[in-house]
ZALUMTI-886658 format. One record per residue (C-alpha): residue number from 1; x, y, z; residue in one letter. Coordinates in Angstrom, 3 decimals. Layout:
# ZALUMTI-886658
(NUM (X Y Z) a)
...
This chain:
# ZALUMTI-886658
(1 (4.170 22.275 13.356) m)
(2 (6.629 19.577 11.401) a)
(3 (5.171 16.590 9.906) q)
(4 (6.071 13.263 11.061) d)
(5 (6.907 11.539 7.861) f)
(6 (6.685 7.596 8.272) e)
(7 (7.372 4.362 6.252) r)
(8 (6.261 0.754 6.452) v)
(9 (8.065 -2.048 4.796) i)
(10 (6.547 -5.401 3.939) a)
(11 (8.640 -8.368 2.049) r)
(12 (7.258 -11.319 0.476) n)
(13 (3.501 -10.673 0.032) i)
(14 (1.422 -13.099 -0.881) g)
(15 (-1.880 -14.559 -1.442) t)
(16 (-3.341 -13.351 1.657) s)
(17 (-3.742 -9.917 2.373) a)
(18 (-1.127 -7.820 4.284) s)
(19 (-2.013 -4.970 6.177) t)
(20 (0.809 -2.230 6.061) l)
(21 (-0.473 0.318 8.142) v)
(22 (-4.137 1.120 10.089) t)
(23 (-4.271 4.560 10.707) s)
(24 (-4.744 5.616 14.738) n)
(25 (-5.279 9.212 13.360) s)
(26 (-5.799 11.562 10.291) d)
(27 (-2.694 10.461 8.187) d)
(28 (-1.917 10.927 4.475) a)
(29 (-0.500 8.142 2.307) v)
(30 (1.844 9.773 -0.227) i)
(31 (3.477 6.776 -1.756) g)
(32 (3.174 3.212 -2.329) v)
(33 (5.207 1.041 -4.339) r)
(34 (5.121 -2.419 -4.633) v)
(35 (8.167 -4.837 -6.675) a)
(36 (7.364 -8.248 -8.329) n)
(37 (10.542 -10.202 -6.835) v)
(38 (9.566 -13.787 -8.625) v)
(39 (10.350 -14.970 -12.313) t)
(40 (6.666 -14.647 -13.552) q)
(41 (4.061 -11.476 -13.924) t)
(42 (2.163 -10.914 -10.636) i)
(43 (-1.155 -9.308 -10.212) a)
(44 (-1.625 -7.239 -7.283) v)
(45 (-4.315 -5.619 -5.265) d)
(46 (-3.749 -2.343 -3.183) v)
(47 (-6.679 -1.247 -1.271) y)
(48 (-8.294 -0.021 1.941) i)
(49 (-10.425 -1.332 4.614) s)
(50 (-12.852 1.240 6.071) s)
(51 (-15.917 0.638 8.231) g)
(52 (-15.853 -3.192 7.168) g)
(53 (-15.868 -2.373 3.176) a)
(54 (-12.833 -2.612 1.086) d)
(55 (-12.258 0.514 -1.472) y)
(56 (-9.619 -0.688 -3.952) y)
(57 (-6.714 1.736 -5.046) l)
(58 (-5.652 -1.007 -7.955) a)
(59 (-7.456 -4.197 -8.695) k)
(60 (-5.816 -7.300 -10.190) n)
(61 (-2.761 -4.991 -11.677) v)
(62 (0.106 -6.553 -13.668) s)
(63 (3.517 -6.421 -12.466) i)
(64 (6.035 -7.930 -14.608) p)
(65 (9.289 -10.009 -13.302) q)
(66 (11.700 -7.851 -12.638) g)
(67 (9.482 -4.698 -12.280) s)
(68 (7.771 -2.297 -9.773) s)
(69 (4.494 -0.324 -9.936) m)
(70 (3.862 2.754 -7.824) e)
(71 (0.358 3.271 -6.877) f)
(72 (0.304 7.065 -5.722) i)
(73 (2.713 9.343 -7.629) d)
(74 (2.429 12.909 -9.229) g)
(75 (2.148 14.446 -5.821) g)
(76 (-1.482 12.651 -4.947) a)
(77 (-2.121 11.839 -1.356) k)
(78 (-4.786 9.564 -0.007) v)
(79 (-6.440 10.355 3.289) v)
(80 (-6.625 7.979 5.857) l)
(81 (-9.111 8.563 8.846) l)
(82 (-8.564 6.731 12.462) s)
(83 (-9.317 3.021 11.706) g)
(84 (-8.854 2.794 7.796) d)
(85 (-6.215 -0.026 7.139) a)
(86 (-4.017 -0.057 3.630) v)
(87 (-3.323 -3.646 2.639) k)
(88 (-1.647 -5.334 -0.380) v)
(89 (-2.133 -8.600 -2.123) k)
(90 (-0.786 -10.634 -4.603) s)
(91 (-2.065 -13.424 -6.649) d)
(92 (1.177 -15.388 -6.071) t)
(93 (2.706 -16.796 -2.981) a)
(94 (5.534 -14.715 -1.463) s)
(95 (5.723 -12.448 -4.766) s)
(96 (5.938 -8.849 -3.789) a)
(97 (7.941 -6.392 -1.804) d)
(98 (5.981 -2.905 -0.979) c)
(99 (7.309 0.249 0.493) w)
(100 (4.547 2.640 1.838) l)
(101 (5.469 6.279 3.145) s)
(102 (2.794 8.308 4.873) y)
(103 (2.573 11.569 6.855) i)
(104 (1.465 10.378 10.605) d)
(105 (-0.926 12.682 12.491) s)
(106 (-1.605 15.213 9.674) i)
(107 (-1.378 18.925 11.346) s)
(108 (-3.423 21.686 10.718) t)
């Protein structure tokens, strides 16, 4: 069975967490790239909310102006179970764009 590759994009992420995707099955995140779109360094958090708790993939990571950061690379994957939500937040209003790639409904 072929895998169902999906993507989610978000613009102008700021100081309130943006939920990029909430899993409704067994999914695998294969990439998260966050770009700084303002003229100063920003600090971002990338995390998964699961069962009422937050689990950080990255916390307070600095991204210089004009740069981006890949949070899942080198072939790594992060498995999501139903109800898990991937979120991104910045310390600066309207300062980050994000591209998340994932495999929806992993087949066995």
